[in-house]
C-alpha positions, -999 to 999 in steps of 0.1 A, spaced: 377 -253 -750 363 -288 -746 326 -295 -749 323 -303 -712 339 -270 -701 316 -251 -725 285 -268 -712 296 -262 -676 301 -225 -682 267 -223 -700 251 -237 -669 270 -214 -646 260 -183 -667 224 -196 -669 222 -198 -631 236 -163 -627 210 -150 -651 182 -168 -634 191 -155 -600 195 -120 -613 162 -120 -631 143 -128 -599 159 -98 -582 142 -75 -606 108 -62 -594 81 -70 -619 95 -104 -631 69 -130 -623 88 -161 -635 111 -174 -662 93 -191 -690 100 -227 -699 84 -223 -733 117 -216 -752 116 -244 -777 88 -229 -798 103 -195 -799 137 -205 -813 130 -228 -842 158 -226 -867 182 -209 -844 214 -225 -832 212 -221 -794 218 -246 -766 196 -244 -736 214 -241 -703 183 -238 -682 146 -231 -683 139 -196 -696 176 -189 -704 195 -196 -735 233 -190 -736 252 -189 -769 290 -192 -763 309 -171 -788 346 -171 -794 369 -149 -774 352 -153 -741 320 -136 -753 284 -147 -748 249 -139 -761 221 -144 -737 184 -149 -744 160 -147 -715 123 -155 -716 102 -140 -688 67 -136 -676 60 -102 -661 35 -89 -637 7 -67 -651 13 -30 -645 51 -28 -652 64 -10 -683 80 -36 -705 108 -13 -720 119 -2 -685 118 -38 -672 137 -51 -702 164 -24 -698 168 -31 -661 171 -69 -668 197 -62 -695 218 -39 -674 217 -61 -643 224 -93 -662 254 -78 -680 268 -65 -647 264 -97 -628 277 -121 -655 307 -99 -662 314 -94 -625 311 -132 -617 328 -147 -647 356 -140 -672 330 -136 -700 319 -104 -717 282 -102 -726 277 -92 -763 239 -91 -761 210 -98 -737 178 -104 -756 148 -101 -733 117 -119 -745 84 -112 -726 64 -143 -731 34 -135 -709 18 -112 -685 7 -124 -650 -22 -108 -631 -18 -108 -593 -47 -125 -576 
């Protein structure tokens, strides 16, 4: 696969992940502070708050960085994000998701 195709698919998957994340109740926003969290790891950023690692054999690893609203249970929210992201990416593309790593970067208090 050429570099252009891989980059294009990273962006497509990143978009799917971003849209899916905002459908989950409790997600306040995607965090754009991914650079400091991944020093020394070989990931390419496809969008703010989402990192997509294209593996061989049509597989991907996804890291998502989110801010959540106060009052939501982090384990439940992370599980829901993982399940929904895997479902949507696999339904919308030819890729299989190997892992979805949910990173809660901050907690937002509603005004």
